[in-house]
N, C-alpha and C positions, 0 to 999 in steps of 0.2 A: 298304478298302473305296473305290469308287469314289466322284465327287459327283454327288449326280443334279440338273437342271436342268427345269423345264417352264418348257418357252416357250410364250405366249399371241398372234396373231400378227392384229390383226387389218384386215385388207386394204380397200381400194377399192368392191369390187363382189365379185361372187360369179363371176364372168367370171374376177376375176385370181385372185381363190382354187385356183379349177379351173385354171387354170394355173402357177403357184402350187406346189396337192399332186400335177401330173401330170405340169409339166416339169420345172419350179425345180426344183424339192426331189429328185427322184431321181436331180439330177447333180450334188449334196451325197453322194451315198453311196459313188463317186469320189474326194473329199480326205476324207472327214470322220478316218478312219484314221489319212491323213501328221499331224494334229493331236492323236489321241490320242481323240478325239470319236465316243464308242460309239453313234450313233442306235438308240432302243430304241422307238419307235413315233409315227405323228402321226394326230389323229386328227380331225375336222368337230364344231362344234358343231351340232346337232338343232337346227331348227326356231328359230336363234336369228337375230336383228335387223341382225347385222351380222358380216357372211362371217368364220368365226372357223376358224382351223386351232390345232391341240396337238401340242406339239413334244417328247417327253421322249426327253432324251439324257443319256448320264453321260461326267465327264473322268477322266481319272489320276488315284490318292488323290498329294493331297498339290496338286495343283494349281487356281492360280486359273484360273474358269472364267471368268470375267469379260476374263482376258487369256490365256488361249486363244481366247473369242470376236474379242477382239481380231488377235492372230494369223492368224487363219483368214478372218476379215473384211480382212486389207490383205493377204490371200497372191496371187500371179496369178493359184493356182485355181480361187479366191471370183470375185476378176475375170472369168473366163472364164466360169465356170458363170452369169454374172448379167450376159451383158453386151449382150444381145436382152433384156431382164426391164427392166423401168419400175420403181424401187427405190421408187419413191413411191408404188407398188398396196398396197405395206405401210401402212398409219399410224399402226397405236403396236405393242408388243410390250412384252413384262412377260413380268419370268424371276420365278419361284419356287425358290431353293436345296431343293432334300428334304431329310430325312435319314431312314433308319430304325434303331432299336435293332436291334445286333448281334445277339442273339435269335429276330426273325423269319426271320434267313437256316438256322436250323440242318437244319431238314428240309424232306424234301421236302413232307408234306403241309403243314405250314406253311407254304410258296414258295405251291400251290394256292390253300387258304384264301383268301394276303393278294392273290391275283389276281386268284381268284373276289369278295374286297370290292373292288377296284379296279376291276373291270368293272361290278359292281351301282354302285358311286361313281358311276364316271363316266357311267353308264347312267341314274340318280335326277337325274345333273347337264342331262342331255340330251346329251350329245356319244357321238356315233358309231363305236361300237369294235367292231372286226374281233378277234378271237381267231386263232393258227392253232392248231392239237391236240395240237402235237408236245409242247407246256407248255413250251418253251423261247425265249430273246429271238430274237429275226430278226434275223438274220445283215447286217453290211453289202453287202447284193449284190445288184446291180439287175436281177437275171431276177426277186427274191422279190417277192412285192407288199407295196404301201405300206403297209397297215391295218392290218399283223398286230401284236396286243397278246400278248406275251409266247403 
């Protein structure tokens, strides 16, 4: 089973958040697969006093997420994707490794229930969540909407 990580980015300003969401993060979608990173979704925090983005990604089973991120951030691909971005616009990053009991992954009904629960959880936290209607996680394709959630 893949390892999931929720990354919370706090940005310097609303403008920096908009640039990150619409320009910088989409560039990563092309290189993530080279490092085994599978993006699951990206969200913004609704009505937050601090501009924040929440990113859910997964890593191959058995890989250390911290080591994967270090390799990725040290790569030529990452340098190219962020060359015109002032990295000091990200003022804080918080990482949470998530676990999911395997029994929740057994049926499509349970998957739908978990997705609805997570959507409600994020909504209750004031996080804007955008759902796609296919019931499947979004793939790392630059032409897809960025705000899909399963």
